[in-house]
Structure formats: C-alpha cells, structure tokens
N, C-alpha and C positions, 0 to 999 in steps of 0.2 A: 572554213572556208567559204566566202561567198563565193558563188560556183550552184550550178544548178545542179549537180551530179554527185554526189558522200562519196570521200574514200572511206575503206577498198570499192575496189573494181575487177574481176577476176577478166582476167583479156583471152579474146575471141581466140582461137585456136583453130590449127586445123589439122584432116585428117591427112597416112601415108598412106598415097596409091605412088605403084610403079610406076606408071607412063604419065604423059606433063597432055594434061587436060586439056580437045582443042575443041571452043563452043564462040559462037560468035559474039565478041567484046570481053572476052575475058581477060578480064585486068594479071600480067606476070608483073612479078615483083622479086631480088633476088632475098634468100633465108640468109638472115641474117643470126651470128654463132655468137652471143655475148648476152647479159642478162638483161631476159623480156620485161620491164616499167612504163609503168601509166603516172605519167606525171604531172602532177597538181600546179595551179601557176592561183595565185590569188592577192593582186598586190606584190608584198614584197617579201610571199613566203610561196617555197617554191618547195613542195612532196614528193617524194619519189616513192613509188612504192612497184615491189617486186609481184612475180605474179604467181606467187601464195601468201599475198597479202604485209608480208615482213618490208618493216623501212629500211629505203637503199639510203636517206639522205645526206646520212654520218659519216658515208663511204666516201661517198665523190661529191666536198665543199668544190674542188675545180668545178665541174659539172653545173653544181646548183648556181653559179656565177654566171656563167655561157649560156644556162635554159634561162636566165634572169633577162638576161640582156636580147635573145634573140625572137621567145614567146611576150605574145599580146600580156594583158596588166590578169585577167582573167582567160584559163581557156584548162581542158587535159586534153593530154596527148600520150596517143600510145605509140610505145615506142620497141626501141633494144639501145642497151649500155653495152659499148665496146671500146678495144683500147688497139690503135692500127701500131705492131710493131711492125721490124724491118725483114718479116719477112709475111707482112700481110696480120689479118686478126691473130690478139697474142689473147686466148684465156688464161690458160695456167696467170697470165698477170692478170687476166681480172681477176682469179680466184683469189689474189695476194692481197685488191682493197682489203675485204672480207678481214679486217682485225677489230678485237678489241682498244688497242695503243691508241689514240690523240693521236698521240709521237708518228708513229706510225703510219696513219691514215693523213698526216700531212704533206711526212715526207714523202707517201709515193704517190701523191697526188698530184706533188710535184715531179719525179719522176719518172711516169706511167701517166700521163693525162689519160684519161675516160672523152667519148663523144657518144652526143644521144643522135640516133639516126631515126628520125621520124617519117610516120605511115600510114598514121591515120588520128584523125581526130573527131575526140567525139562532144565534147563543147567547146564556145569560144565564146564570152558576153552571160547573157543571159538565154543563150542559144540551147538545149540539149538536145545533141545532133545525132543520138543514137538511132533513132526510130529513121529516119535519113537515108537515103541509097547508099551505097561509099561511090562513088562517082562522081556525089555533091561533097560527101565527107575530103575527097581527094579531090576537088578544086579550090575548096577554102584550107584545106591543106596548103597546095601550092602558091594559094595567095599568099601565103601569113609564109612561110620561108621560102619559100621560090629559089629568093636569090638567095638566101642562106648562105653561110660557107659555115668554114673553122671547124668547133667542136658540136656544129649544133645545126644538123644537115637531114631535107628529104631523102627517101628511098626511091631510086630510080622506077620507074616502070614502064612495061611497055601492052602491046596489043597485038601484037605481033610472036608467035607461037613459034618462029623458026629463029626470032631472037631468043627467047628465051630459052631455047635448046640451047641456045651457043651458048649462054649464060649459064646455065648451070655443067657445061664441057667450063669452061672460061676462068669466072671465076672461083671454082676451087681452089685456083694457086694465089690464092687471097684471103684465102682461109674462109669462106661461106659455105654458106652449107647446105644448099641445093637453089629451088623455085618455088614459090610460093602463090598461086592460086587464084583470085577472088572475083564473084562474079558485082558487075559491077553493081546490078540491086542491095545487091545486099545489106538489111540494116543492122548494127552492132552487136551484137547478141554474146553476152558476158559470159564466159565458162565454157560452149556451144563450142565442135568443131565443126564447121562452119566451110572452112575454106577449106583446099587443099594444098597441102605440101611434097613433093617431089623432090628427094636428097639421090644421093649416090649409094650405088652399091657393090661392094668388094665382096670375092671371099680370099684366108686366108690359112694357113695352117700353123699353130702356136701346140709351143709343147706348154702342160702341164704344170703349173710348178710349185701347185700349194690349191687352200678352197677356203672360204668362210660361209661360216653357221648364216644360216635365216635364222628369222628372229622365231617362227614358227614349227625349226624343226628340220631340219633336213641341212642337204648345200644349199646357199644362197647364190654363191659365184664364183665361179670359177676360174683364180690367176693364172693368167697368162705370161707367156715370154718368149720372146725372139730372140736368135745367138746373133752375134757382134762379135764375129770371129770368133776366140774360143770361151767368149761370155756370154751369161745369160741373159738378160736385159730384161725388166718388167716394161708391158707395154697395156695392158689392162685386166679386162675383166669380161669374163662369159655372162650374162644373167635371164634370168626372166622363166626360172620354168617351174613347174607346175606343182604341185603338194603333190603327187604324187611321182614326179621325177624328181626328187628333189631329195627321194627318202631309197628315189633305188641307188641319185648315187653315191653316196653314202654306199654301196656294198662295192659298185662297180672302183672304187678309190682308194678298199680299204688295203689290196693288196701292195700297191707300192706308197703306205704312208712310214713316210719318217719318225720313228721313236725317238731321233735325236736330233731337233733341228742345226745344231753344229754344223749335221752333216751338208744339208742346204747347201746348194750354192750363194744364194745373198744371204747368208749370214754373217760372212767377216764381211761384204757393205755398207754395212748398220752405224758404223760409227765413221765412215768416210764419201766424201761426193757426193754428186747429186740424187745416186742409187740412194744416200744413206736417209732422207728423208721420203720414199716412196714406201722403201722395209721400212722402217717407223710404223707408218699410215700402214699398212699392212697389221703388223704386228699387234695396234692398238683396234683395228677387227677382228683382234683373234684369229690370226689367220694358220690355218692347217697345211708345212710343209709336206709337198710331195716327193719321192727320186723322181727326178724330169722324165721318163721312163715313156707314161703318155701322152700322145698327139691328138689336136682335137679340128676341128673345119671351124670358123666361126665367119659370121656374113657380118661386116661390119662398112659404115658410111665413110668415114674420116679420119684420117690420118694429124696428127697435129703432131710435126717435131716425132721424135719418137714412141709417142702414144696413139693409143685411138682414144681420137677426140669422144665418143661415147662407146657405153658397156653395149659389147658384139650381145650377136646373137648367134647359138646351139645347131653347130647342121652336121653335123655327123663326125664319129671317130674314128682314124684315120692310122686304124695298127701297124697298113704296112709298110706307111712312114716312117723312118731315123729319125728321134726330135733332131739330130747336129745338123740336119737339113733344113733345120727351119729357121731360114737367117732372113733379114730385113732383103734381100734382096728380091726374095716374091713380091714385095708390097714396090705397088703403081708408086712413081716422082710424078708429082705436081708442080708443072711449069711456073711458079710465080709471079705472080698479076697485081704491080702498081695499086693499092687503093683509090689511088687518084682515078683510074681507066670505070675502074664502076661507077662514080660519082660522073664521069663521065662522058658514059651509055646512055644516058636517058638522052 
C-alpha cells in the first residue's frame, strides 16, 4: 500500500483508573465496546487490522465499502468496529461476524451491518501524524469526518469533566464501556498504555457452577451462574488468578466436584435453546461441573443481556449466602439510551 505507515500497527492503549482524571484541557471520549481496528486506505484498497494485527477485512465487506466512500484516498485511521442493535451496541452480534464461511459472512453483512467509529488519525496523504499532538490529529480527523454519518462516524469529544462524568453514567444504556481521557499533547504511541480509561464497577454474588483448567495447571476460571426463577443461567466467568491461587482453588473446589456430569443443572440444556450453545462452548473448553453450592462475590464492569460482558474479578467467597438467593434481581438495570443521542452529544 502506498502509505507513510505500514501495516500492522499496534494501537495506542489506555490504563484503567478508578476515578475520572481532571486536568486542564484533557479530552474525554466515550469508550466504545466493539472490535478495535486500524483502517488503512490506499486508493481502491481498504484493509482492516485488529488490535492483535489479525486481518478483519473479509468479515466486514459492507464496512469496507462504506470506508472507501467516507475516507480520503490515502489515510490510516484508528477506531472501533461496532454493531448497533435495538438495545444499543450488540457485541454478541459482532462476535457472530467472525466466521469462515463466505456465505454466512455475506448474509450477516446484510442482516447485522457494522459501523466504524473513528477516534484518531495516524496518517493522511504523505503525512505521518504519529508524532503530532493529539489535538492536531483530532482537528484533521474532524476536517475529514466531521460531517460523516451512516456507517462511518467520528466519536464525540468534550473537554468538560462534568459532561464526561454524565457520559459515564448515561451512555452505559447504549452499551458503551466507559470513558477515555487523553492529553491534547499526546503523540501516537503504538502499543503503549498512555491514555486513561474509566469503566463501571459493580459487584454481584454468583453461584460457582464449574471451572476450567489453566494451560499452566490449576483453575483457569470459575464458571458463574445466576438463578432465573428455578433455572440456573450461565452468566460468565471469573479469571485472572495467580499461579499459587490457581492451585489453591483446586483444593477448595474438590469437595463439591460432580462425578456424574448428567447431575449438573445445565446438562439437560446441551441440546436445546440458547443455553445449548453456551454449554457446548463450555464443554469444548473442558468444563469441570460442580454442585451449585458455592457462592462467590465478583466485580464486574458491564452487563449485556443476561451475561457479564467481560471476565469478572474474584472479590471473596460468600459462605453465608444461599445459592438460591443469587438471582438476576441483584443486578442493576441500566436504562437504554439511543445511540443517536451518543453521536448527538458532541
């Protein structure tokens, strides 16, 4: 490609902080929950590269066409691939787009078309902009895409920390993941965590329904469930344990191990309904079923539908809790917000 920057490029990253940073002229943006992608356009060629430098182009043919129309002939743009659903951003629909069958790719491109939200400009024409301050890159990005709509848009931005705090709360209903703060003087630093991200933080008490092995030995993740009436639903996993803790967990879970998988409450769902695919996914990852007797408190940031969007973090065991009391009712219900309001906020 005839560009001043060569693919792939590691995207610039953000480090997690617990409070919204406040400093003069900081730039705040919504944190989008999709596939991070750096887009390279050179003439008729458009390439979408993932955060891990994996090619995404073939999975989003409709987006390639939209980017070809919206972007200048030679540029490199950092942003997020998202899918807007009836209740906001739909990450599950986005996951379904990564499929080896061309026929399925084409069908889903029509049924669940993707959009691209741009938030940084790395190159334009012959200009490598990575050493330029973020404020200058943003100005050039606004000149390119400020009036764009449809499938290609520019992310909203503000310098007002009060408005940013409002976004953190209000835009969660649209499926957004938090707020990102950036210094206006920041050059583009591939692969470095030099921005800040603020995400939602909550806790929940869940039933430990099983565990998966870690490749280095011990427990890799706890598989979590919540009761929906009398039915135990799979809601996510708890991971991130140290090597020592992984081995300790094996001993702690041994007393509730199930010798007969058919006695597990999820076993009957393997061949029916939406839970079936989730059970199958667990089985393929060698799930060790447990009697649903242990309760764990976990920290989570975002709920999507009846699942935790990301892996949760272990807080503590709750031996005093009755597993049947671990229901969806404890989870905060976030009021949906139209994505149009997010884009209109700028």
